[in-house]
C-alpha positions as CSV (number, residue, x, y, z in Angstrom):
1,M,28.1,7.8,6.8
2,T,25.0,6.7,8.7
3,K,25.7,3.0,9.2
4,A,28.7,0.9,10.0
5,N,29.4,-2.6,11.2
6,L,31.5,-2.4,14.3
7,T,33.3,-5.2,16.1
8,V,33.1,-5.4,19.9
9,T,36.2,-6.9,21.4
10,S,36.2,-9.4,24.3
11,N,36.7,-6.5,26.8
12,G,33.8,-4.6,25.3
13,R,35.7,-2.0,23.3
14,M,34.7,-0.9,19.8
15,V,35.9,1.8,17.4
16,I,33.5,4.4,16.1
17,P,34.6,5.2,12.5
18,A,36.3,8.6,12.0
19,A,33.6,9.9,9.7
20,M,31.0,9.3,12.4
21,R,33.1,10.8,15.1
22,A,33.6,13.9,12.9
23,A,29.8,14.2,12.3
24,L,29.2,14.0,16.0
25,G,31.9,16.6,16.9
26,L,34.2,14.0,18.5
27,Q,37.2,14.4,16.3
28,G,39.6,14.8,19.2
29,G,37.8,12.3,21.4
30,G,35.2,13.1,24.0
31,N,32.4,11.6,26.1
32,V,29.3,9.9,24.9
33,V,26.1,8.8,26.6
34,A,24.9,5.3,25.9
35,R,21.3,4.4,26.3
36,L,19.5,1.1,25.7
37,V,16.3,1.7,23.8
38,D,14.1,-1.2,22.9
39,G,17.1,-3.5,22.6
40,T,19.2,-1.0,20.6
41,I,22.2,0.9,21.9
42,V,22.0,4.6,21.2
43,L,25.2,6.7,21.5
44,E,25.1,10.5,21.6
45,P,27.7,13.1,22.5
46,Q,27.4,14.1,26.2
47,D,26.8,17.8,25.3
48,A,23.9,16.8,23.0
49,A,22.4,14.6,25.8
50,I,22.7,17.5,28.2
51,R,21.0,19.9,25.8
52,G,18.2,17.3,25.3
53,A,17.7,17.0,29.0
54,Q,17.6,20.7,29.4
55,A,15.0,21.1,26.6
56,M,12.9,18.4,28.2
57,V,12.9,20.1,31.6
58,A,12.4,23.6,30.0
59,R,8.9,22.4,28.9
60,Y,7.8,22.2,32.6
61,V,9.6,25.2,34.1
62,P,8.7,28.8,33.3
63,R,11.5,30.6,31.4
64,H,12.4,33.1,34.1
65,S,11.2,31.2,37.1
66,G,14.0,32.0,39.6
67,L,14.3,28.4,40.7
68,V,17.9,29.0,41.9
69,D,16.7,31.9,44.1
70,E,13.9,29.8,45.4
71,L,16.2,26.9,46.3
72,I,18.7,29.3,48.1
73,A,15.8,30.8,50.1
74,E,14.5,27.3,51.1
75,R,18.0,26.3,52.2
76,H,18.4,29.5,54.3
77,A,15.1,28.9,55.9
78,A,15.9,25.3,56.7
79,A,19.2,26.3,58.2
80,E,17.5,28.9,60.4
81,R,15.1,26.2,61.7
82,E,18.0,24.0,62.8
């Protein structure tokens, strides 16, 4: 199932059909991220949105960059200056 007509109630609720929830891995419920893209609402499971964001950032950060270690060192240096 790739298309369904949904009804939005007066309080903004709608039901995502079971087949769509199953395809998205939301059988038992879960969180989704809603984005408005060119006048269209796009819903995606939260874990998929996180993976997408991680992939986007990974293009700009070297694979074994040690960013966490750099941040910790910067915080220690800032604390020593105070």
